[in-house]
MIVEXMI-682191 format. One record per residue (C-alpha): residue number from 1; residue in one letter; x, y, z. Coordinates in steps of 0.02 Angstrom, whole numbers, plus 32768, in hexadecimal, padded with zeros to 4 digits. Layout:
residues N
 num residuo east north   up
 NUM       A    X     Y    Z
...
END
This chain:
residues 257
 num residuo east north   up
   1       X 84FA  7B78 7DE5
   2       X 8478  7BC0 7E53
   3       X 8491  7C71 7EAC
   4       X 8493  7C82 7F5F
   5       X 83F9  7CF5 7F4E
   6       X 8394  7C7D 7EE2
   7       X 83BA  7BF0 7F54
   8       X 8381  7C41 7FFB
   9       X 82D3  7C81 7FA3
  10       X 82B4  7BCB 7F5E
  11       X 82E5  7B81 8018
  12       X 8272  7C10 8069
  13       X 81E3  7BD4 7FE7
  14       X 81FE  7B1E 800B
  15       X 81EF  7B37 80C7
  16       X 817C  7BC8 80D7
  17       X 810D  7BBC 8039
  18       X 804E  7BEF 8061
  19       X 7FF8  7B54 805B
  20       X 7F8D  7B44 7FB1
  21       X 7EDA  7B2D 8003
  22       X 7EFE  7BB1 80A0
  23       X 7F3D  7C36 7FFB
  24       X 7E97  7C14 7F8D
  25       X 7E27  7C29 801D
  26       X 7E93  7CD2 8047
  27       X 7E73  7D0E 7F91
  28       X 7DB4  7CDD 7F90
  29       X 7D95  7D5F 8030
  30       X 7DEA  7DF2 7FCC
  31       X 7D89  7E32 7F1C
  32       X 7E25  7EA7 7F0F
  33       X 7E89  7E0B 7EC0
  34       X 7E04  7DE9 7E44
  35       X 7E34  7DCE 7D92
  36       X 7EEF  7DA3 7DB0
  37       X 7F32  7D29 7D38
  38       X 7F7F  7C87 7D73
  39       X 802E  7CA5 7D67
  40       X 8006  7D54 7DC1
  41       X 7FAA  7CF0 7E43
  42       X 804D  7C73 7E4A
  43       X 80C2  7D11 7E59
  44       X 804A  7D5A 7EE6
  45       X 8052  7CB7 7F4A
  46       X 810B  7CAF 7F3E
  47       X 812E  7D6A 7F75
  48       X 80A3  7D68 8003
  49       X 810D  7CCE 8047
  50       X 819B  7D28 803C
  51       X 814F  7DB1 8095
  52       X 8113  7D4B 811F
  53       X 81B5  7CF6 8139
  54       X 8217  7D9F 8137
  55       X 81B4  7E0F 81A2
  56       X 817D  7DEB 8258
  57       X 80CB  7E0D 829B
  58       X 80C4  7E61 8357
  59       X 8013  7E89 83C3
  60       X 7FFD  7F32 8407
  61       X 7F71  7F65 845F
  62       X 7F2F  7EA8 8491
  63       X 7F27  7E85 83E9
  64       X 7F21  7DC9 83A5
  65       X 7F9F  7DA4 830C
  66       X 7F39  7D23 82A9
  67       X 7F6A  7CCD 820A
  68       X 7EE0  7D02 81A3
  69       X 7F06  7DC6 81D1
  70       X 7FB5  7DA5 8199
  71       X 7F76  7D5B 80F5
  72       X 7F08  7DF3 80D1
  73       X 7F9B  7E5C 80EE
  74       X 801E  7E11 8082
  75       X 7FAE  7DDE 7FF6
  76       X 7F80  7E9A 7FE3
  77       X 801F  7ECB 8007
  78       X 8073  7E74 7F7B
  79       X 7FE8  7E96 7F00
  80       X 8046  7F49 7EF4
  81       X 80F3  7EEC 7ED2
  82       X 80A0  7E5E 7E6B
  83       X 8122  7E9B 7DD2
  84       X 819B  7EF5 7E37
  85       X 8235  7EBD 7E88
  86       X 8218  7E3A 7F15
  87       X 8275  7E9D 7F88
  88       X 821E  7F3B 7F76
  89       X 8201  7F1E 802E
  90       X 829B  7F19 806F
  91       X 82F5  7F83 80F9
  92       X 8275  7F61 817F
  93       X 823D  7EC4 81CE
  94       X 81A3  7EE3 8252
  95       X 80E4  7EF7 8244
  96       X 8091  7F30 82DA
  97       X 7FD3  7F08 82E3
  98       X 7F63  7F66 8354
  99       X 7E9E  7F20 8372
 100       X 7E50  7FBD 831F
 101       X 7E80  8066 830C
 102       X 7F0A  80A1 837B
 103       X 7F4B  8154 83C1
 104       X 7FE8  81A6 8393
 105       X 8030  823E 83F1
 106       X 8040  82D6 837F
 107       X 80A4  8374 83A5
 108       X 80A2  840E 833A
 109       X 80F6  84BB 834F
 110       X 809A  854E 82F6
 111       X 80D2  85DD 829C
 112       X 80D4  863F 8348
 113       X 814D  85C0 8397
 114       X 80C9  856C 83F8
 115       X 80C2  84C0 841B
 116       X 8015  845B 8400
 117       X 8011  83A0 8444
 118       X 7F8C  832B 8405
 119       X 7F5F  828D 83D7
 120       X 7F30  8239 832C
 121       X 7EC7  81AE 8310
 122       X 7F15  812D 8293
 123       X 7EE9  8092 8230
 124       X 7F9D  8076 81F8
 125       X 8044  80C7 81FE
 126       X 80EE  80A9 819E
 127       X 8191  80F0 81ED
 128       X 8220  8100 8176
 129       X 82AA  8075 8196
 130       X 8221  802B 8223
 131       X 8196  7FC8 8247
 132       X 80F1  7FDB 81E8
 133       X 8058  7FEA 825D
 134       X 7FA8  7FBE 822F
 135       X 7EF4  7FA4 8284
 136       X 7EB2  7EF6 827B
 137       X 7E05  7F30 825D
 138       X 7E31  7FA7 81C4
 139       X 7E9B  7F12 8178
 140       X 7E02  7EA4 818F
 141       X 7D93  7F2C 8124
 142       X 7E1E  7F48 80A5
 143       X 7E0A  7EE7 7FF5
 144       X 7D52  7EFD 7FE1
 145       X 7D70  7F7A 7F4A
 146       X 7D10  8017 7F91
 147       X 7DB2  8086 7FA1
 148       X 7DFA  806C 8046
 149       X 7E89  8011 8065
 150       X 7F03  8026 80EB
 151       X 7F72  7F96 80BD
 152       X 7F94  7FDE 8017
 153       X 7FA4  8083 804F
 154       X 802B  8060 80D1
 155       X 808E  7FE5 8064
 156       X 807A  806C 7FD8
 157       X 80E1  80DC 8060
 158       X 8159  805A 8075
 159       X 8189  805A 7FB1
 160       X 8184  811C 7FA5
 161       X 8205  810C 803A
 162       X 828A  80A0 7FD5
 163       X 82D5  8148 7FA1
 164       X 82D7  819B 8040
 165       X 8240  81FC 80A5
 166       X 818C  81E0 805B
 167       X 817A  8276 7FEE
 168       X 80F2  822C 7F67
 169       X 8197  8215 7EF1
 170       X 81C6  8148 7EFE
 171       X 8259  8116 7E8B
 172       X 8227  810A 7DE5
 173       X 8244  8078 7D63
 174       X 82B7  80A3 7CD3
 175       X 824F  80E6 7C4A
 176       X 81D9  815A 7CB3
 177       X 81E6  8205 7CA7
 178       X 81FE  8253 7D4F
 179       X 81DB  82FA 7D17
 180       X 813C  82BF 7CD9
 181       X 811E  8267 7D7B
 182       X 8142  8311 7DD8
 183       X 80CC  8376 7D77
 184       X 802B  830E 7D73
 185       X 8044  82D6 7E29
 186       X 804B  8399 7E5B
 187       X 7FD3  83C8 7DDB
 188       X 7F53  8341 7E42
 189       X 7F88  8369 7EDF
 190       X 7F6C  841E 7ECB
 191       X 7EC7  840E 7E80
 192       X 7E91  83A7 7F08
 193       X 7ED1  8417 7FA1
 194       X 7E80  84A9 7F3D
 195       X 7DD3  8449 7F4A
 196       X 7DDF  841E 7FF9
 197       X 7E13  84C0 802A
 198       X 7D6A  84F5 7FC6
 199       X 7D19  8480 8031
 200       X 7CE0  841E 7F9C
 201       X 7CAA  835D 7FA6
 202       X 7D42  8307 7F4A
 203       X 7D3A  8257 7F09
 204       X 7DED  824D 7F38
 205       X 7DFF  822A 8006
 206       X 7E33  82DB 8049
 207       X 7EAD  8291 80AA
 208       X 7F12  828F 8020
 209       X 7F28  834C 8017
 210       X 7F86  8347 80BA
 211       X 8032  8336 804B
 212       X 806F  82E6 7FC9
 213       X 8096  8243 800A
 214       X 7FE4  821E 8044
 215       X 7FA5  825C 7F9B
 216       X 8021  81CD 7F46
 217       X 7FD4  8150 7FD2
 218       X 7F24  8177 7FC8
 219       X 7F35  8174 7EFB
 220       X 7F84  80D3 7F03
 221       X 7EE8  809C 7F7B
 222       X 7E6A  80D7 7EE6
 223       X 7EE5  808E 7E59
 224       X 7ECB  7FCF 7EA5
 225       X 7E17  7FE2 7F03
 226       X 7DB9  8060 7E86
 227       X 7E26  8084 7DEC
 228       X 7D89  80BA 7D8D
 229       X 7D88  8158 7E01
 230       X 7E35  817A 7E01
 231       X 7E3C  817F 7D45
 232       X 7D9D  81D1 7D3A
 233       X 7DEC  8254 7DBB
 234       X 7E9C  826D 7D87
 235       X 7EC7  81FF 7CE9
 236       X 7F7C  823D 7CF0
 237       X 7FA1  81F0 7D8E
 238       X 7F49  814F 7D5E
 239       X 7FC1  8147 7CCD
 240       X 806C  815F 7D2E
 241       X 801F  80D1 7DB8
 242       X 7FFE  8067 7D33
 243       X 80AE  807E 7CF0
 244       X 80F4  806D 7DA1
 245       X 808C  7FDD 7DEF
 246       X 809E  7F8B 7D39
 247       X 7FE1  7F55 7D3D
 248       X 7F35  7F8D 7D08
 249       X 7EB1  7F6F 7D94
 250       X 7E2B  7FD4 7D25
 251       X 7E45  7F58 7CA6
 252       X 7E5B  7EB7 7D19
 253       X 7DB8  7EE7 7D83
 254       X 7D50  7F06 7CF3
 255       X 7D3B  7FB7 7D36
 256       X 7CCA  8029 7CAF
 257       X 7D1F  80D9 7CB0
END
């Protein structure tokens, strides 16, 4: 007897599965997805179709929510969960799109108790239990294997938030060692912070030094976009992400170390 969950999944796919020609065309525009096996492409096809059926897309700042942009987001987001639970993006339902970078008000209190008000310019943002916000211009620039990927970055935050606020410590799989993860990520993060504080040039985006959560998201970007640079810079971090995502982009993309 078929379970309700499986019945609902199959019903959704029967109604909303991305047409094959549309899927193939979108894949061809994303070098990030090169080297995926046929079975992985089939899984990606299903997961991306389910994501598009589950999430609503809203426009802000005069944006136009085009189908090609939705596909661009869904395919890259589901690359992260290709070998994870299909429900990894549960608990939230909306993706908000701006045409380009957007402003977010910022308020900070310094050590003297003085409140400083400003605005940050963002390409993306993830809210715990709330929407995910993206710049269409930056979405379209993602997936080209140059190290920048706002989709992967923000969806990595969503995975990080599965066990609470984003802190660079997502729920690990059975068999993964939490103490080893904490030790190796902390060491890499502190090393990067030291280089940034010293004014040194770094292979890792200095933005990763702003918090452990941002370090995890930037490391995930590098893992999928420029795995050779990540494994050369922080091999232990690469190994942990390889276990976490159950993938090896370095081998898939044929990148030398």
